C-alpha positions as CSV (number, residue, x, y, z in Angstrom):
1,X,39.0,-19.0,-26.2
2,X,41.6,-21.5,-25.1
3,X,41.7,-22.3,-21.4
4,X,44.2,-25.1,-20.9
5,X,46.4,-27.4,-23.0
6,X,47.6,-30.9,-22.1
7,X,49.4,-33.7,-23.8
8,X,48.1,-37.2,-24.2
9,X,50.8,-40.0,-24.4
10,X,50.6,-42.5,-27.3
11,X,51.1,-46.1,-26.1
12,X,53.5,-48.5,-27.8
13,X,50.5,-49.9,-29.7
14,X,49.9,-46.4,-31.1
15,X,46.5,-45.9,-29.3
16,X,46.0,-42.7,-27.3
17,X,45.8,-43.1,-23.6
18,X,42.5,-41.3,-23.1
19,X,38.8,-42.1,-22.6
20,X,37.0,-38.7,-22.4
21,X,36.9,-37.7,-26.0
22,X,34.6,-38.9,-28.9
23,X,36.0,-41.6,-31.1
24,X,35.9,-42.2,-34.8
25,X,33.4,-45.1,-35.5
26,X,35.8,-46.7,-38.0
27,X,39.3,-46.3,-36.6
28,X,38.6,-45.6,-32.9
29,X,40.8,-42.5,-32.8
30,X,39.9,-39.7,-30.4
31,X,38.1,-36.8,-32.0
32,X,36.4,-33.6,-30.9
33,X,32.7,-34.4,-30.3
34,X,31.2,-31.5,-32.2
35,X,27.7,-32.8,-31.7
36,X,27.9,-31.7,-28.1
37,X,28.7,-28.1,-28.8
38,X,27.7,-27.6,-32.5
39,X,25.5,-24.6,-32.0
40,X,28.0,-22.7,-29.8
41,X,30.8,-23.6,-32.2
42,X,28.8,-22.3,-35.2
43,X,28.3,-18.9,-33.6
44,X,32.0,-18.6,-32.8
45,X,33.0,-19.8,-36.3
46,X,30.8,-17.3,-38.1
47,X,32.3,-14.2,-36.5
48,X,35.5,-15.3,-34.7
49,X,39.1,-14.3,-35.5
50,X,40.5,-17.7,-36.4
51,X,37.9,-18.9,-38.8
52,X,36.1,-15.9,-40.2
53,X,39.0,-13.5,-40.5
54,X,42.0,-15.8,-40.9
55,X,41.4,-19.3,-42.2
56,X,38.5,-19.1,-44.5
57,X,39.7,-16.0,-46.4
58,X,43.0,-17.6,-47.1
59,X,41.5,-20.8,-48.4
60,X,39.2,-18.9,-50.7
61,X,42.1,-16.8,-51.9
62,X,44.1,-19.9,-52.7
63,X,41.2,-21.5,-54.4
64,X,40.8,-18.6,-56.8
65,X,38.1,-18.8,-59.5
66,X,36.1,-21.8,-58.8
67,X,33.2,-21.2,-61.2
68,X,32.2,-24.4,-62.9
69,X,34.5,-26.6,-60.8
70,X,33.4,-29.7,-59.0
71,X,34.5,-29.1,-55.4
72,X,34.7,-31.4,-52.4
73,X,34.8,-29.8,-48.9
74,X,36.3,-32.6,-46.8
75,X,35.6,-32.1,-43.1
76,X,33.2,-29.3,-44.0
77,X,31.7,-28.8,-40.5
78,X,28.5,-26.8,-40.7
79,X,29.3,-25.7,-44.3
80,X,30.4,-22.0,-44.2
81,X,33.3,-22.6,-46.7
82,X,31.0,-25.0,-48.8
83,X,28.5,-22.2,-49.1
84,X,31.1,-19.6,-50.1
85,X,32.4,-21.9,-52.8
86,X,28.9,-22.6,-54.1
87,X,28.1,-18.8,-54.1
88,X,31.2,-18.4,-56.3
89,X,29.9,-20.8,-58.9
90,X,31.2,-24.2,-57.9
91,X,29.2,-27.4,-57.8
92,X,29.9,-28.5,-54.2
93,X,29.8,-31.6,-52.1
94,X,30.8,-31.9,-48.5
95,X,31.1,-34.3,-45.6
96,X,31.8,-34.3,-41.9
97,X,32.0,-36.8,-39.1
98,X,29.5,-34.9,-37.0
99,X,25.8,-35.5,-37.8
100,X,24.9,-32.3,-36.0
101,X,27.2,-30.2,-38.2
102,X,25.9,-31.9,-41.3
103,X,22.3,-31.1,-40.3
104,X,23.2,-27.4,-39.9
105,X,25.0,-27.5,-43.3
106,X,22.0,-29.0,-45.0
107,X,19.8,-26.3,-43.5
108,X,22.3,-23.7,-44.7
109,X,22.7,-25.0,-48.2
110,X,19.3,-26.7,-48.8
111,X,18.2,-30.2,-48.3
112,X,19.1,-31.1,-51.9
113,X,22.8,-30.2,-51.3
114,X,25.2,-33.2,-51.4
115,X,26.2,-33.0,-47.7
116,X,27.1,-36.4,-46.1
117,X,28.1,-37.8,-42.7
118,X,31.4,-39.5,-43.4
119,X,34.8,-39.9,-41.9
120,X,38.2,-38.7,-43.2
121,X,39.8,-41.8,-41.8
122,X,37.4,-44.2,-43.7
123,X,36.9,-45.0,-47.4
124,X,34.8,-42.3,-49.2
125,X,31.6,-43.0,-51.1
126,X,32.5,-40.8,-54.1
127,X,33.5,-42.0,-57.6
128,X,37.1,-41.9,-58.8
129,X,38.2,-38.6,-60.3
130,X,35.0,-37.0,-59.2
131,X,36.3,-33.5,-58.2
132,X,38.4,-30.7,-59.7
133,X,39.3,-29.2,-56.3
134,X,39.3,-30.5,-52.8
135,X,39.5,-28.3,-49.7
136,X,40.3,-29.8,-46.3
137,X,40.1,-27.0,-43.7
138,X,41.4,-27.6,-40.2
139,X,40.4,-31.3,-40.3
140,X,43.5,-33.4,-40.9
141,X,45.0,-32.7,-37.5
142,X,42.3,-34.8,-36.0
143,X,43.6,-37.9,-37.9
144,X,46.5,-40.0,-36.7
145,X,47.3,-42.1,-39.8
146,X,47.2,-40.0,-42.9
147,X,48.1,-42.6,-45.5
148,X,44.5,-44.1,-46.0
149,X,43.0,-40.6,-45.9
150,X,45.4,-39.1,-48.5
151,X,45.0,-42.1,-50.7
152,X,41.2,-41.6,-50.7
153,X,41.5,-37.9,-51.4
154,X,43.8,-38.7,-54.3
155,X,41.4,-41.3,-55.7
156,X,38.4,-38.9,-55.8
157,X,40.5,-36.0,-57.2
158,X,40.9,-35.9,-61.0
159,X,44.4,-35.8,-62.6
160,X,45.6,-32.3,-62.6
161,X,43.2,-31.4,-59.8
162,X,44.1,-29.2,-56.8
163,X,44.0,-29.9,-53.0
164,X,44.1,-27.1,-50.5
165,X,44.8,-28.0,-46.9
166,X,44.9,-25.9,-43.7
167,X,46.3,-27.2,-40.4
168,X,47.3,-26.1,-37.0
169,X,50.8,-24.8,-37.6
170,X,53.4,-27.4,-36.3
171,X,55.6,-24.6,-35.1
172,X,53.0,-23.7,-32.5
173,X,53.5,-27.0,-30.8
174,X,57.3,-26.3,-30.7
175,X,56.7,-22.8,-29.2
176,X,54.1,-23.9,-26.6
177,X,55.7,-27.3,-25.6
178,X,59.4,-26.6,-25.5
179,X,60.0,-29.6,-23.3
180,X,58.4,-32.0,-25.8
181,X,59.9,-33.7,-28.9
182,X,58.9,-31.6,-31.9
183,X,59.8,-34.4,-34.2
184,X,57.4,-37.0,-32.6
185,X,53.8,-37.8,-33.4
186,X,52.0,-36.5,-30.3
187,X,48.4,-36.2,-29.4
188,X,47.4,-33.2,-27.3
189,X,44.2,-31.6,-26.1
190,X,43.0,-28.1,-25.4
191,X,40.1,-26.8,-23.3
192,X,38.0,-24.2,-25.2
193,X,35.1,-22.0,-24.4
194,X,32.6,-21.2,-27.1
195,X,30.4,-18.6,-25.5
196,X,29.0,-20.3,-22.4
197,X,29.9,-23.8,-23.7
198,X,33.0,-25.7,-22.6
199,X,34.6,-28.1,-25.1
200,X,37.6,-30.3,-25.5
201,X,39.5,-30.3,-28.8
202,X,42.1,-33.1,-29.4
203,X,44.7,-32.9,-32.2
204,X,47.7,-34.8,-33.6
205,X,50.9,-32.9,-33.9
206,X,53.5,-33.9,-36.5
207,X,56.6,-32.0,-37.6
208,X,56.5,-30.0,-40.8
209,X,58.8,-32.5,-42.7
210,X,56.3,-35.3,-41.9
211,X,53.4,-33.1,-43.0
212,X,54.9,-32.4,-46.5
213,X,56.4,-35.9,-47.0
214,X,53.0,-37.5,-46.3
215,X,51.4,-35.7,-49.3
216,X,54.4,-36.3,-51.5
217,X,54.4,-40.0,-50.7
218,X,50.7,-40.2,-51.4
219,X,51.4,-38.9,-55.0
220,X,50.7,-35.2,-54.7
221,X,52.9,-32.5,-56.0
222,X,53.6,-29.7,-53.5
223,X,53.0,-26.3,-55.1
224,X,52.6,-23.7,-52.4
225,X,52.8,-23.0,-48.7
226,X,51.5,-19.8,-47.0
227,X,51.6,-18.4,-43.5
228,X,49.3,-15.4,-44.0
229,X,48.7,-12.4,-41.7
230,X,45.1,-11.9,-40.7
231,X,42.7,-10.3,-43.2
232,X,43.3,-6.6,-43.4
233,X,39.6,-5.9,-42.6
234,X,39.8,-7.8,-39.3
235,X,38.3,-5.8,-36.5
236,X,41.1,-4.6,-34.2
237,X,39.1,-5.5,-31.1
238,X,39.5,-9.2,-32.1
239,X,43.3,-9.0,-32.1
240,X,45.5,-9.2,-29.0
241,X,48.1,-6.4,-28.8
242,X,50.8,-6.7,-31.4
243,X,49.0,-9.5,-33.4
244,X,48.5,-7.2,-36.4
245,X,52.3,-7.6,-37.0
246,X,52.9,-11.2,-35.9
247,X,50.2,-13.8,-36.2
248,X,51.0,-17.5,-36.6
249,X,48.2,-20.0,-36.1
250,X,47.5,-22.1,-39.2
251,X,49.6,-23.5,-42.0
252,X,48.1,-23.5,-45.6
253,X,49.3,-25.9,-48.2
254,X,48.4,-26.4,-51.9
255,X,49.0,-29.6,-53.8
256,X,48.3,-30.8,-57.3
257,X,47.9,-34.2,-58.9
258,X,50.0,-34.9,-62.0
259,X,47.9,-34.6,-65.2
């Protein structure tokens, strides 16, 4: 449940003017400190509207038949999507910045699963052309500079491979912050409650044109964009009035590398 939203200005040097969020060990960017609320977040993620009934079903639909594919779940959290992909026949690897989340993921998938603590904003430890498919679910909006990240994702994805990305929809920023510049790179934070646990989530907004152009400039071919409705089996009690007809929260993008 979202309680409050506030903007964080970006200084002329490009550093966020904030001190109360966790920071990436490599780049120093503000991030959500999932270690502090991992257990509460997992409980919400497993049954909540946004992840269980909206985001994850659409990523799996876009992924299609993954049997026999080598799949990397980048920013995997506690591994619910990773497990779904493995259950559908993929050979899976995953990484996340949060050690607490990776510990839960290893418990979920087994200690022999290739689940690593790693940072989207840092060089990855995988070999070139290691994966047939990469999923990056609700993770890139924590990263300010996408160029190094997309370069690494391209490096570890084989020629002809597919990348599926989900993000907070840029149009939400325009709708909720009408007095702000939609076309600017802006950091903003939201207060959340996961059960009895309060948490701060901090994101980077960028306009849709910058989102798409970043991938194209990194060498990916844009193949599909979706703005789905919630899954038809979503319990009505989870939806605010009228949300069955209009629901705009995340943006889903599919890219492919040239063969």
